C-alpha positions in Angstrom: -2.5 -27.8 0.3 -3.9 -28.7 3.8 -6.2 -26.2 5.6 -3.6 -25.4 8.3 -1.1 -24.2 5.6 -3.8 -22.2 3.8 -4.7 -20.6 7.1 -1.1 -19.6 7.8 -0.8 -18.0 4.3 -4.1 -16.2 4.5 -3.4 -14.8 8.0 0.1 -13.7 7.0 0.5 -9.9 7.5 -2.6 -9.4 9.6 -2.7 -7.0 12.5 -5.6 -6.6 14.9 -4.1 -4.8 17.8 -5.8 -7.3 20.1 -4.7 -10.9 20.6 -8.2 -12.1 21.5 -9.7 -10.7 18.3 -6.9 -12.2 16.2 -7.5 -15.6 17.7 -11.2 -15.3 17.1 -10.7 -14.3 13.4 -8.2 -17.1 12.9 -10.6 -19.6 14.5 -13.6 -18.4 12.4 -11.6 -18.5 9.2 -10.4 -22.0 10.0 -14.1 -23.1 10.4 -15.0 -21.6 7.1 -12.1 -23.3 5.3 -13.2 -26.6 6.7 -16.6 -26.2 4.9 -14.7 -27.0 1.7 -16.6 -24.5 -0.5 -15.6 -21.3 -2.3 -15.8 -18.5 0.1 -17.2 -15.1 -0.9 -14.3 -12.7 -0.4 -14.1 -9.0 -1.2 -12.3 -5.8 -0.6 -13.7 -2.4 -1.3 -11.8 0.4 -3.1 -12.9 4.0 -3.1 -11.6 5.4 -6.5 -10.5 8.8 -5.1 -7.4 9.0 -7.4 -6.3 7.5 -10.7 -2.8 6.1 -9.8 -2.2 3.3 -7.5 1.0 2.9 -5.4 2.4 -0.2 -3.8 0.6 0.4 -0.5 -2.8 0.2 -2.3 -2.0 -3.2 -3.7 -1.4 -5.0 -0.4 -5.1 -6.0 0.0 -5.1 -7.0 -3.7 -2.2 -9.4 -3.0 -4.3 -11.0 -0.2 -7.3 -11.3 -2.6 -5.0 -13.1 -5.0 -4.0 -15.6 -2.3 -7.7 -16.3 -1.8 -8.1 -16.7 -5.6 -5.2 -19.2 -5.7 -7.1 -21.3 -3.2 -10.2 -21.3 -5.3 -12.4 -18.8 -3.6 -14.7 -16.2 -5.2 -13.2 -12.8 -5.1 -15.0 -9.5 -5.7 -13.2 -6.3 -6.4 -15.7 -3.8 -5.0 -15.6 -0.3 -6.4 -17.0 2.1 -3.8 -18.5 4.6 -6.3 -21.1 5.6 -3.7 -18.8 5.6 -0.6 -16.2 7.6 -2.6 -18.7 10.5 -2.8 -18.3 10.8 1.0 -14.6 9.8 1.3 -13.3 7.5 4.0 -12.5 9.5 7.1 -10.8 6.5 8.9 -7.2 7.8 8.6 -7.9 11.5 8.1 -7.5 14.4 10.5 -9.5 16.6 8.2 -12.7 16.0 6.1 -12.1 14.8 2.6 -13.3 17.0 -0.2 -16.4 15.5 -1.8 -15.8 14.1 -5.4 -18.3 14.4 -8.2 -19.6 11.4 -10.0 -17.6 12.0 -13.2 -14.3 12.0 -11.3 -15.3 8.8 -9.5 -16.2 7.1 -12.8 -12.9 8.0 -14.4 -10.9 6.9 -11.3 -12.8 3.6 -11.0 -11.9 2.6 -14.6 -8.2 3.3 -13.9 -8.3 1.4 -10.6 -9.8 -1.8 -12.1 -7.3 -1.8 -14.9 -4.3 -1.5 -12.6 -5.7 -4.1 -10.2 -5.3 -6.8 -12.9 -1.5 -6.6 -12.5 -2.2 -8.7 -9.4 -5.6 -10.2 -9.6 -6.7 -12.9 -12.0 -9.0 -11.0 -14.4 -10.8 -14.2 -15.4 -11.9 -15.0 -11.9 -12.4 -11.5 -10.5 -15.9 -10.1 -10.2 -16.1 -6.3 -10.3 -19.1 -4.8 -8.6 -20.1 -1.2 -7.7 -21.7 -0.5 -4.3 -24.0 2.2 -5.9 -26.1 -0.7 -7.0 -27.5 -1.3 -3.5 -26.6 1.9 -1.6 -28.4 4.1 -4.0 -31.6 2.1 -3.4 -31.5 2.8 0.4 -34.2 5.2 1.6 -34.1 7.5 4.7 -36.0 4.9 6.7 -33.4 2.3 5.8 -30.6 4.6 7.0 -32.4 5.1 10.3 -32.8 1.3 10.7 -29.1 0.8 10.1 -28.0 3.7 12.3 -29.9 2.5 15.4 -27.3 -0.2 15.8 -24.6 2.3 16.7 -24.0 5.1 19.1 -22.5 8.6 18.7 -19.9 7.6 21.4 -18.7 4.7 19.2 -17.8 7.2 16.4 -16.4 10.0 18.6 -14.1 7.6 20.4 -12.3 6.8 17.2 -8.9 8.4 17.2 -9.3 10.4 14.0 -12.6 12.0 15.1 -11.4 12.5 18.7 -8.2 14.2 17.5 -10.2 16.6 15.3 -12.6 17.5 18.1 -9.6 18.1 20.4 -8.0 20.4 17.8 -11.3 22.2 17.2 -11.6 20.8 13.7 -15.1 20.0 12.4 -16.5 16.5 12.2 -19.3 16.5 9.6 -22.4 14.4 10.1 -22.1 12.8 6.6 -18.7 11.3 7.6 -20.4 9.1 10.2 -22.4 7.5 7.4 -19.3 6.0 5.8 -19.0 3.1 8.3 -22.7 2.3 7.9 -22.4 2.3 4.1 -19.3 0.1 4.1 -20.9 -2.2 6.6 -24.0 -2.6 4.4 -21.7 -3.7 1.5 -21.0 -6.9 3.5 -24.8 -7.4 4.0 -25.6 -6.9 0.3 -22.9 -9.3 -0.9 -23.5 -11.9 1.9 -19.7 -11.8 2.4 -17.9 -14.6 4.2 -14.6 -12.6 4.3 -13.7 -8.9 4.0 -10.1 -7.8 3.4 -8.9 -4.4 4.5 -6.1 -2.4 6.2 -5.9 -1.6 9.9 -7.5 1.8 9.2 -10.6 -0.2 8.3 -10.8 -2.2 11.6 -13.9 -0.4 12.9 -15.7 -0.5 9.5 -15.0 -4.3 9.0 -15.2 -5.7 12.5 -17.8 -3.4 14.2 -20.0 -2.1 11.4 -19.9 -5.0 8.9 -20.3 -7.8 11.3 -22.9 -5.9 13.4 -25.1 -5.2 10.4 -24.8 -8.8 9.1 -25.9 -10.1 12.4 -28.8 -7.6 12.5 -30.0 -8.9 9.1 -29.8 -12.6 10.2 -26.5 -13.4 8.4 -23.4 -15.1 9.7 -20.8 -12.3 10.5 -17.9 -12.1 8.1 -14.3 -12.8 9.0 -12.2 -9.7 8.9 -8.7 -10.1 7.3 -7.2 -6.9 8.6 -3.7 -6.2 7.2 -0.8 -4.1 8.4 -0.3 -0.8 6.7 2.8 -0.8 4.4 5.3 1.9 5.3 6.7 4.1 2.6 10.3 4.3 1.5 11.3 6.1 4.7 10.2 3.0 6.7 8.2 5.0 9.1 5.2 6.8 7.7 2.4 5.0 5.8 3.1 5.1 2.1 1.5 8.2 0.6 2.0 10.3 -2.5 1.6 13.4 -0.5 4.5 12.3 1.8 6.8 11.7 -1.2 7.5 8.2 0.1 5.4 6.2 -2.3 6.3 3.6 -5.0 4.0 3.9 -8.0 3.0 0.7 -9.7 2.7 2.4 -13.1 6.3 3.3 -13.3 9.5 2.0 -14.9 11.3 -1.1 -13.6 14.4 1.0 -12.9 12.4 3.4 -10.8 10.6 0.7 -8.8 13.8 -1.3 -8.2 15.7 1.8 -7.0 12.9 2.9 -4.7 12.7 -0.5 -3.0 16.5 -0.6 -2.6 16.2 2.7 -0.7 14.0 1.4 2.1 15.6 0.8 5.6 16.8 -2.7 6.4 14.3 -3.0 9.3 11.4 -2.4 6.9 12.2 -5.4 4.7 10.3 -7.9 6.9 6.9 -6.2 6.5 7.6 -5.6 2.7 8.2 -9.4 2.3 5.1 -10.2 4.3 2.7 -7.8 2.6 4.0 -7.2 -1.0 5.6 -10.4 -2.2 4.6 -13.9 -3.2 7.0 -15.5 -0.6 5.5 -18.1 1.8 5.7 -17.7 5.6 8.3 -20.5 5.6 10.4 -18.8 3.0 10.3 -15.5 4.9 11.2 -17.2 8.2 14.2 -18.8 6.4 15.4 -15.4 5.1 15.0 -13.8 8.5 16.9 -16.6 10.2 19.7 -16.4 7.7 20.0 -12.6 8.4 19.9 -13.1 12.1 22.7 -15.6 12.0 24.6 -13.3 9.6 24.8 -15.9 6.9 23.4 -13.5 4.4 24.0 -9.7 4.0 21.0 -7.4 4.2 22.0 -5.9 0.9 21.6 -9.2 -0.8 18.2 -9.7 0.8 17.1 -6.3 -0.3 18.1 -7.1 -3.9 16.0 -10.3 -3.7 13.1 -8.2 -2.4 13.4 -5.5 -5.1 13.7 -8.1 -7.8 10.5 -9.9 -6.6 8.3 -6.8 -6.4 9.6 -5.4 -9.6 8.9 -8.7 -11.4 5.3 -8.7 -10.1 4.5 -5.4 -11.8 7.0 -5.2 -14.7 7.8 -8.8 -15.6 10.8 -11.0 -15.1 12.9 -9.7 -18.0 12.5 -6.0 -17.0 13.2 -6.8 -13.4 16.3 -8.7 -14.3 17.5 -5.7 -16.5 16.8 -3.2 -13.7 18.8 -5.3 -11.2 21.8 -5.4 -13.6 21.6 -1.7 -14.3 21.3 -0.9 -10.6 24.4 -3.0 -9.8 26.3 -1.3 -12.6 25.5 2.2 -11.2 27.2 1.3 -7.9 29.7 -1.4 -8.8 30.7 -4.3 -6.7 31.0 -3.5 -3.0 29.8 0.1 -3.4 26.1 -0.3 -2.7 25.0 1.2 0.6 22.7 -0.7 2.8 20.3 2.3 3.1 19.7 5.1 0.6 17.9 8.2 1.6 15.1 9.6 -0.6 15.1 13.3 -1.5 12.2 14.9 -3.2 13.2 17.5 -5.8 11.4 19.5 -8.5 11.9 18.8 -12.2 14.3 21.2 -13.9 16.3 21.7 -10.7 19.9 22.4 -11.4 22.6 20.0 -10.4 24.5 22.6 -8.4 21.4 23.5 -6.3 20.6 19.8 -5.8 24.1 19.1 -4.4 23.6 21.9 -1.9 20.1 20.8 -0.9 21.3 17.2 -0.4 24.1 18.5 1.7 26.7 17.0 -0.5 28.2 20.4 -0.9 28.3 23.3 1.7 28.0 25.9 -1.0 27.4 26.4 -4.7 31.1 27.0 -5.3 31.9 23.7 -3.6 29.3 22.0 -5.8 30.8 23.4 -8.9 34.2 22.2 -7.8 33.0 18.7 -7.2 31.5 18.6 -10.7 34.7 19.9 -12.3 36.6 17.2 -10.4 34.4 14.4 -11.8 33.1 13.4 -8.4 29.4 13.6 -9.3 27.4 10.8 -11.0 23.7 10.6 -11.9 22.5 7.0 -12.5 26.1 6.0 -13.0 26.9 8.6 -15.6 29.5 11.3 -14.7 28.1 14.9 -14.7 30.6 17.3 -16.2 28.3 20.3 -16.9 27.7 22.6 -14.0 24.6 23.9 -15.7 23.0 20.4 -16.0 19.3 20.2 -15.2 17.1 17.1 -14.5 14.4 17.3 -17.1 12.4 14.0 -16.6 10.5 12.7 -13.6 11.2 9.5 -11.7 13.9 8.1 -9.5 17.5 8.9 -10.0 20.6 7.8 -8.0 22.9 10.8 -7.3 26.3 9.8 -6.1 29.3 11.9 -4.9 32.4 9.9 -4.4 31.9 6.4 -3.0 30.0 7.1 0.2 27.5 9.9 -0.5 24.4 8.5 -2.2 20.8 9.7 -2.4 17.8 8.5 -4.3 16.4 11.6 -6.0 12.6 11.5 -6.5 11.9 14.0 -9.3 8.4 15.4 -9.6 
């Protein structure tokens, strides 16, 4: 594949918030690719939890693209930076983890990452190897390259100050520590989300220049929205898609996203090329293909990535069987409920019934289905977690997320 095509694929899904910066990063990456050597590419992951969701894997998908083109990829586990916690997208300070928690989480992260990355050509490193060796004099030497104003002008810190929320001194160390990762690994390219723009472009490149290194190219990717299509994907928001879940659950959650979110999902979470995505969007714009069919293609692709072709195909068939031909809505709302909730209460909460008596009547009339099976018991309780399709009649449908 020629360099221009590689560049288009590697820059797909990037977002810099500044056209000049985007042009600069594109130009610098093009120059590196012309050197015709394996580039040193990495992305850092702070193991602050054990379970990954689809939003976490977007940067891994980009790393895999670099692997496919023969570049050297490092999956950097931020076991030292995790002890601080990245404040980039937080309006409150993160709780400080202990080293045992970080170790357990790191092992789980690496294992799940191999659902996307090539395990044979992925190097796993830990930033404690070099960060733990830094002394106080080293920290002063790094810190003198930045001003307090640079940190306080960042939206998250500025908002906290405006709301009289504390900003702790140790939180300002995070960008320095992440920037030093790029120095220690002599990185050519760092991949990250838009919430990492300051850490990658300002801190990383600045410290590399200070140490006499060529500054890295930042591949800064858009943030994947959750199933609501608006807020960033987050377990706490209830709009996440776990990657360690069943094929049926994953397929159903993807089918529930709004139509206008499909474009960013294709760009960030699939193996489709820029040309293929443009073709799909052109077909939709000319109304040659129905959005429902496009969403089925999207759900099949993502489910196949994490669950395999056979399970993805089975999930697609079961999902179609639940709704039947012509009965699949374009958008399905998510509704978070608790495990062991009764079906009568769920119908009222979902506004499918105005009262419990109406809910019981709908059940007795045979109008209520759960995952395609008719509910006949008014005392039915949902006893297992995951995604369930609740349907009342032909038009009232909701994706229940049971936790």
